Biopython code that builds the backbone (N, CA, C, O; Angstrom):
import numpy as np
from Bio.PDB.StructureBuilder import StructureBuilder

atoms = [
    (1, "MET", "N", (-8.002, -16.510, 7.236)),
    (1, "MET", "CA", (-6.624, -16.139, 6.962)),
    (1, "MET", "C", (-6.233, -16.504, 5.530)),
    (1, "MET", "O", (-5.559, -15.732, 4.849)),
    (2, "GLN", "N", (-6.658, -17.677, 5.080)),
    (2, "GLN", "CA", (-6.302, -18.129, 3.740)),
    (2, "GLN", "C", (-6.971, -17.250, 2.680)),
    (2, "GLN", "O", (-6.356, -16.952, 1.657)),
    (3, "ILE", "N", (-8.210, -16.834, 2.906)),
    (3, "ILE", "CA", (-8.908, -15.972, 1.949)),
    (3, "ILE", "C", (-8.206, -14.625, 1.856)),
    (3, "ILE", "O", (-8.067, -14.070, 0.766)),
    (4, "LYS", "N", (-7.770, -14.104, 2.978)),
    (4, "LYS", "CA", (-7.067, -12.822, 2.988)),
    (4, "LYS", "C", (-5.778, -12.924, 2.172)),
    (4, "LYS", "O", (-5.440, -12.005, 1.427)),
    (5, "ARG", "N", (-5.071, -14.023, 2.309)),
    (5, "ARG", "CA", (-3.836, -14.242, 1.562)),
    (5, "ARG", "C", (-4.117, -14.363, 0.062)),
    (5, "ARG", "O", (-3.376, -13.836, -0.768)),
    (6, "MET", "N", (-5.199, -15.066, -0.262)),
    (6, "MET", "CA", (-5.566, -15.231, -1.664)),
    (6, "MET", "C", (-5.926, -13.888, -2.299)),
    (6, "MET", "O", (-5.525, -13.609, -3.429)),
    (7, "LYS", "N", (-6.678, -13.059, -1.581)),
    (7, "LYS", "CA", (-7.034, -11.734, -2.091)),
    (7, "LYS", "C", (-5.792, -10.889, -2.286)),
    (7, "LYS", "O", (-5.674, -10.168, -3.276)),
    (8, "ASN", "N", (-4.874, -10.976, -1.351)),
    (8, "ASN", "CA", (-3.632, -10.220, -1.457)),
    (8, "ASN", "C", (-2.824, -10.676, -2.674)),
    (8, "ASN", "O", (-2.290, -9.847, -3.413)),
    (9, "ASN", "N", (-2.733, -11.994, -2.883)),
    (9, "ASN", "CA", (-2.020, -12.527, -4.047)),
    (9, "ASN", "C", (-2.688, -12.101, -5.348)),
    (9, "ASN", "O", (-2.012, -11.809, -6.334)),
    (10, "LEU", "N", (-4.018, -12.068, -5.347)),
    (10, "LEU", "CA", (-4.739, -11.629, -6.538)),
    (10, "LEU", "C", (-4.431, -10.173, -6.852)),
    (10, "LEU", "O", (-4.206, -9.826, -8.012)),
    (11, "LYS", "N", (-4.418, -9.326, -5.846)),
    (11, "LYS", "CA", (-4.102, -7.912, -6.062)),
    (11, "LYS", "C", (-2.686, -7.742, -6.611)),
    (11, "LYS", "O", (-2.453, -6.931, -7.507)),
    (12, "ILE", "N", (-1.755, -8.505, -6.072)),
    (12, "ILE", "CA", (-0.372, -8.442, -6.557)),
    (12, "ILE", "C", (-0.304, -8.882, -8.008)),
    (12, "ILE", "O", (0.336, -8.226, -8.830)),
    (13, "ALA", "N", (-0.959, -9.989, -8.325)),
    (13, "ALA", "CA", (-0.956, -10.496, -9.703)),
    (13, "ALA", "C", (-1.605, -9.493, -10.649)),
    (13, "ALA", "O", (-1.105, -9.268, -11.751)),
    (14, "MET", "N", (-2.699, -8.898, -10.234)),
    (14, "MET", "CA", (-3.375, -7.911, -11.079)),
    (14, "MET", "C", (-2.457, -6.725, -11.349)),
    (14, "MET", "O", (-2.364, -6.253, -12.483)),
    (15, "ASN", "N", (-1.790, -6.251, -10.324)),
    (15, "ASN", "CA", (-0.906, -5.090, -10.500)),
    (15, "ASN", "C", (0.309, -5.401, -11.357)),
    (15, "ASN", "O", (0.803, -4.535, -12.080)),
    (16, "GLU", "N", (0.787, -6.621, -11.279)),
    (16, "GLU", "CA", (2.000, -6.995, -12.004)),
    (16, "GLU", "C", (1.750, -7.388, -13.457)),
    (16, "GLU", "O", (2.572, -7.101, -14.327)),
    (17, "TYR", "N", (0.625, -8.042, -13.725)),
    (17, "TYR", "CA", (0.469, -8.709, -15.008)),
    (17, "TYR", "C", (-0.693, -8.228, -15.877)),
    (17, "TYR", "O", (-0.848, -8.702, -17.003)),
    (18, "LEU", "N", (-1.502, -7.310, -15.387)),
    (18, "LEU", "CA", (-2.614, -6.826, -16.190)),
    (18, "LEU", "C", (-2.385, -5.379, -16.607)),
    (18, "LEU", "O", (-1.702, -4.617, -15.923)),
    (19, "THR", "N", (-2.971, -5.021, -17.742)),
    (19, "THR", "CA", (-2.900, -3.620, -18.175)),
    (19, "THR", "C", (-3.798, -2.787, -17.267)),
    (19, "THR", "O", (-4.632, -3.319, -16.534)),
    (20, "ASP", "N", (-3.612, -1.480, -17.329)),
    (20, "ASP", "CA", (-4.443, -0.598, -16.519)),
    (20, "ASP", "C", (-5.917, -0.772, -16.858)),
    (20, "ASP", "O", (-6.763, -0.789, -15.963)),
    (21, "ARG", "N", (-6.226, -0.901, -18.135)),
    (21, "ARG", "CA", (-7.616, -1.058, -18.567)),
    (21, "ARG", "C", (-8.186, -2.385, -18.063)),
    (21, "ARG", "O", (-9.332, -2.433, -17.616)),
    (22, "GLN", "N", (-7.402, -3.457, -18.130)),
    (22, "GLN", "CA", (-7.859, -4.752, -17.631)),
    (22, "GLN", "C", (-8.145, -4.685, -16.141)),
    (22, "GLN", "O", (-9.160, -5.208, -15.679)),
    (23, "LYS", "N", (-7.263, -4.048, -15.387)),
    (23, "LYS", "CA", (-7.474, -3.915, -13.942)),
    (23, "LYS", "C", (-8.742, -3.120, -13.657)),
    (23, "LYS", "O", (-9.544, -3.487, -12.798)),
    (24, "GLU", "N", (-8.907, -2.030, -14.390)),
    (24, "GLU", "CA", (-10.069, -1.170, -14.180)),
    (24, "GLU", "C", (-11.373, -1.937, -14.426)),
    (24, "GLU", "O", (-12.292, -1.888, -13.609)),
    (25, "ILE", "N", (-11.442, -2.637, -15.545)),
    (25, "ILE", "CA", (-12.662, -3.360, -15.893)),
    (25, "ILE", "C", (-12.885, -4.539, -14.952)),
    (25, "ILE", "O", (-14.021, -4.795, -14.552)),
    (26, "LEU", "N", (-11.850, -5.246, -14.597)),
    (26, "LEU", "CA", (-11.971, -6.364, -13.656)),
    (26, "LEU", "C", (-12.488, -5.883, -12.304)),
    (26, "LEU", "O", (-13.367, -6.508, -11.711)),
    (27, "ASN", "N", (-11.942, -4.779, -11.822)),
    (27, "ASN", "CA", (-12.411, -4.205, -10.557)),
    (27, "ASN", "C", (-13.875, -3.791, -10.627)),
    (27, "ASN", "O", (-14.652, -4.065, -9.713)),
    (28, "MET", "N", (-14.242, -3.129, -11.720)),
    (28, "MET", "CA", (-15.623, -2.680, -11.872)),
    (28, "MET", "C", (-16.583, -3.865, -11.917)),
    (28, "MET", "O", (-17.666, -3.816, -11.335)),
    (29, "TYR", "N", (-16.187, -4.917, -12.603)),
    (29, "TYR", "CA", (-17.063, -6.072, -12.791)),
    (29, "TYR", "C", (-17.179, -6.922, -11.526)),
    (29, "TYR", "O", (-18.284, -7.256, -11.100)),
    (30, "TYR", "N", (-16.050, -7.266, -10.934)),
    (30, "TYR", "CA", (-16.079, -8.191, -9.796)),
    (30, "TYR", "C", (-16.203, -7.520, -8.438)),
    (30, "TYR", "O", (-16.880, -8.044, -7.553)),
    (31, "PHE", "N", (-15.570, -6.382, -8.258)),
    (31, "PHE", "CA", (-15.571, -5.763, -6.936)),
    (31, "PHE", "C", (-16.641, -4.697, -6.778)),
    (31, "PHE", "O", (-17.158, -4.492, -5.680)),
    (32, "ASP", "N", (-16.983, -4.004, -7.891)),
    (32, "ASP", "CA", (-18.047, -3.002, -7.838)),
    (32, "ASP", "C", (-19.392, -3.577, -8.291)),
    (32, "ASP", "O", (-20.415, -2.894, -8.236)),
    (33, "ASN", "N", (-19.384, -4.836, -8.737)),
    (33, "ASN", "CA", (-20.590, -5.556, -9.167)),
    (33, "ASN", "C", (-21.362, -4.834, -10.271)),
    (33, "ASN", "O", (-22.593, -4.814, -10.269)),
    (34, "LYS", "N", (-20.636, -4.251, -11.201)),
    (34, "LYS", "CA", (-21.273, -3.583, -12.334)),
    (34, "LYS", "C", (-21.423, -4.568, -13.487)),
    (34, "LYS", "O", (-20.627, -5.494, -13.643)),
    (35, "THR", "N", (-22.449, -4.351, -14.281)),
    (35, "THR", "CA", (-22.673, -5.202, -15.437)),
    (35, "THR", "C", (-21.791, -4.732, -16.601)),
    (35, "THR", "O", (-21.216, -3.644, -16.573)),
    (36, "ILE", "N", (-21.708, -5.578, -17.605)),
    (36, "ILE", "CA", (-20.933, -5.222, -18.792)),
    (36, "ILE", "C", (-21.518, -3.975, -19.449)),
    (36, "ILE", "O", (-20.776, -3.118, -19.929)),
    (37, "VAL", "N", (-22.838, -3.871, -19.473)),
    (37, "VAL", "CA", (-23.499, -2.697, -20.054)),
    (37, "VAL", "C", (-23.154, -1.438, -19.257)),
    (37, "VAL", "O", (-22.844, -0.399, -19.840)),
    (38, "GLN", "N", (-23.207, -1.530, -17.934)),
    (38, "GLN", "CA", (-22.866, -0.379, -17.097)),
    (38, "GLN", "C", (-21.419, 0.054, -17.321)),
    (38, "GLN", "O", (-21.132, 1.246, -17.436)),
    (39, "ILE", "N", (-20.525, -0.903, -17.381)),
    (39, "ILE", "CA", (-19.108, -0.595, -17.597)),
    (39, "ILE", "C", (-18.913, 0.053, -18.962)),
    (39, "ILE", "O", (-18.205, 1.054, -19.076)),
    (40, "SER", "N", (-19.531, -0.506, -19.991)),
    (40, "SER", "CA", (-19.360, 0.048, -21.334)),
    (40, "SER", "C", (-19.891, 1.474, -21.404)),
    (40, "SER", "O", (-19.273, 2.333, -22.033)),
    (41, "ASN", "N", (-21.027, 1.736, -20.767)),
    (41, "ASN", "CA", (-21.579, 3.097, -20.749)),
    (41, "ASN", "C", (-20.668, 4.060, -19.995)),
    (41, "ASN", "O", (-20.437, 5.186, -20.435)),
    (42, "GLU", "N", (-20.161, 3.610, -18.868)),
    (42, "GLU", "CA", (-19.310, 4.470, -18.036)),
    (42, "GLU", "C", (-17.985, 4.804, -18.720)),
    (42, "GLU", "O", (-17.492, 5.928, -18.625)),
    (43, "LEU", "N", (-17.412, 3.807, -19.415)),
    (43, "LEU", "CA", (-16.111, 4.017, -20.058)),
    (43, "LEU", "C", (-16.231, 4.510, -21.493)),
    (43, "LEU", "O", (-15.235, 4.912, -22.095)),
    (44, "GLY", "N", (-17.427, 4.483, -22.043)),
    (44, "GLY", "CA", (-17.629, 4.948, -23.405)),
    (44, "GLY", "C", (-17.063, 4.007, -24.457)),
    (44, "GLY", "O", (-16.563, 4.446, -25.493)),
    (45, "VAL", "N", (-17.145, 2.712, -24.182)),
    (45, "VAL", "CA", (-16.677, 1.699, -25.129)),
    (45, "VAL", "C", (-17.825, 0.726, -25.381)),
    (45, "VAL", "O", (-18.841, 0.759, -24.687)),
    (46, "THR", "N", (-17.655, -0.139, -26.375)),
    (46, "THR", "CA", (-18.709, -1.100, -26.683)),
    (46, "THR", "C", (-18.731, -2.235, -25.663)),
    (46, "THR", "O", (-17.760, -2.473, -24.945)),
    (47, "LYS", "N", (-19.867, -2.926, -25.622)),
    (47, "LYS", "CA", (-20.002, -4.102, -24.742)),
    (47, "LYS", "C", (-18.994, -5.170, -25.147)),
    (47, "LYS", "O", (-18.442, -5.871, -24.299)),
    (48, "GLY", "N", (-18.762, -5.287, -26.451)),
    (48, "GLY", "CA", (-17.797, -6.267, -26.941)),
    (48, "GLY", "C", (-16.397, -5.991, -26.432)),
    (48, "GLY", "O", (-15.665, -6.915, -26.076)),
    (49, "THR", "N", (-16.026, -4.726, -26.398)),
    (49, "THR", "CA", (-14.702, -4.351, -25.889)),
    (49, "THR", "C", (-14.559, -4.748, -24.427)),
    (49, "THR", "O", (-13.524, -5.270, -24.015)),
    (50, "VAL", "N", (-15.596, -4.499, -23.652)),
    (50, "VAL", "CA", (-15.569, -4.859, -22.226)),
    (50, "VAL", "C", (-15.456, -6.375, -22.074)),
    (50, "VAL", "O", (-14.661, -6.863, -21.270)),
    (51, "SER", "N", (-16.245, -7.111, -22.838)),
    (51, "SER", "CA", (-16.221, -8.576, -22.757)),
    (51, "SER", "C", (-14.855, -9.140, -23.125)),
    (51, "SER", "O", (-14.333, -10.018, -22.439)),
    (52, "ILE", "N", (-14.283, -8.635, -24.201)),
    (52, "ILE", "CA", (-12.967, -9.115, -24.641)),
    (52, "ILE", "C", (-11.902, -8.777, -23.605)),
    (52, "ILE", "O", (-11.035, -9.599, -23.309)),
    (53, "THR", "N", (-11.967, -7.578, -23.060)),
    (53, "THR", "CA", (-10.979, -7.167, -22.058)),
    (53, "THR", "C", (-11.085, -8.036, -20.812)),
    (53, "THR", "O", (-10.067, -8.439, -20.250)),
    (54, "LEU", "N", (-12.312, -8.329, -20.374)),
    (54, "LEU", "CA", (-12.502, -9.221, -19.225)),
    (54, "LEU", "C", (-11.932, -10.604, -19.501)),
    (54, "LEU", "O", (-11.255, -11.188, -18.654)),
    (55, "LYS", "N", (-12.206, -11.119, -20.681)),
    (55, "LYS", "CA", (-11.724, -12.446, -21.042)),
    (55, "LYS", "C", (-10.202, -12.487, -21.053)),
    (55, "LYS", "O", (-9.606, -13.433, -20.539)),
    (56, "ARG", "N", (-9.574, -11.483, -21.627)),
    (56, "ARG", "CA", (-8.108, -11.444, -21.667)),
    (56, "ARG", "C", (-7.519, -11.329, -20.270)),
    (56, "ARG", "O", (-6.515, -11.971, -19.964)),
    (57, "ALA", "N", (-8.137, -10.515, -19.424)),
    (57, "ALA", "CA", (-7.647, -10.360, -18.054)),
    (57, "ALA", "C", (-7.726, -11.686, -17.309)),
    (57, "ALA", "O", (-6.779, -12.079, -16.628)),
    (58, "LYS", "N", (-8.859, -12.376, -17.439)),
    (58, "LYS", "CA", (-9.017, -13.670, -16.763)),
    (58, "LYS", "C", (-8.026, -14.698, -17.306)),
    (58, "LYS", "O", (-7.464, -15.485, -16.544)),
    (59, "ASN", "N", (-7.815, -14.692, -18.606)),
    (59, "ASN", "CA", (-6.845, -15.624, -19.194)),
    (59, "ASN", "C", (-5.429, -15.329, -18.701)),
    (59, "ASN", "O", (-4.664, -16.253, -18.423)),
    (60, "ASN", "N", (-5.081, -14.064, -18.592)),
    (60, "ASN", "CA", (-3.760, -13.704, -18.071)),
    (60, "ASN", "C", (-3.580, -14.186, -16.641)),
    (60, "ASN", "O", (-2.520, -14.700, -16.283)),
    (61, "LEU", "N", (-4.610, -14.023, -15.827)),
    (61, "LEU", "CA", (-4.527, -14.467, -14.436)),
    (61, "LEU", "C", (-4.454, -15.994, -14.349)),
    (61, "LEU", "O", (-3.778, -16.534, -13.473)),
    (62, "LYS", "N", (-5.143, -16.685, -15.248)),
    (62, "LYS", "CA", (-5.068, -18.156, -15.261)),
    (62, "LYS", "C", (-3.661, -18.621, -15.615)),
    (62, "LYS", "O", (-3.163, -19.588, -15.039)),
    (63, "LYS", "N", (-3.022, -17.941, -16.553)),
    (63, "LYS", "CA", (-1.653, -18.294, -16.934)),
    (63, "LYS", "C", (-0.710, -18.109, -15.757)),
    (63, "LYS", "O", (0.164, -18.943, -15.518)),
    (64, "ILE", "N", (-0.882, -17.033, -15.035)),
    (64, "ILE", "CA", (-0.036, -16.734, -13.888)),
    (64, "ILE", "C", (-0.232, -17.800, -12.807)),
    (64, "ILE", "O", (0.728, -18.233, -12.169)),
    (65, "LYS", "N", (-1.478, -18.214, -12.612)),
    (65, "LYS", "CA", (-1.804, -19.213, -11.588)),
    (65, "LYS", "C", (-1.005, -20.493, -11.776)),
    (65, "LYS", "O", (-0.620, -21.140, -10.802)),
    (66, "LYS", "N", (-0.757, -20.856, -13.025)),
    (66, "LYS", "CA", (0.008, -22.074, -13.310)),
    (66, "LYS", "C", (1.430, -22.000, -12.779)),
    (66, "LYS", "O", (2.025, -23.026, -12.454)),
    (67, "PHE", "N", (1.977, -20.798, -12.690)),
    (67, "PHE", "CA", (3.362, -20.624, -12.247)),
    (67, "PHE", "C", (3.476, -20.371, -10.750)),
    (67, "PHE", "O", (4.586, -20.306, -10.222)),
    (68, "MET", "N", (2.357, -20.228, -10.063)),
    (68, "MET", "CA", (2.404, -19.946, -8.625)),
    (68, "MET", "C", (2.366, -21.228, -7.824)),
    (68, "MET", "O", (2.397, -21.189, -6.594)),
]
sb = StructureBuilder()
sb.init_structure("model")
sb.init_model(0)
sb.init_chain("A")
sb.init_seg("    ")
for serial, (resi, resn, name, xyz) in enumerate(atoms, 1):
    if name == "N":
        sb.init_residue(resn, " ", resi, " ")
    sb.init_atom(name, np.array(xyz, "f"), 0.0, 1.0, " ", f" {name:<3s}", serial, name[0])
structure = sb.get_structure()
């Protein structure tokens, strides 16, 4: 039950506080289990762009966690 609640809270936080691109890359990386190379090829961006976007998304979620 607690895991289900945590997943639900994560989805809410992602929808509220992340950009569309951050959500897309986070989903591809963590939920679709794609590598940074796979994501960069699929989206047509550099590996660095994917890495930076992932880092920013995680940092945004960490900031939100402090207020929850």
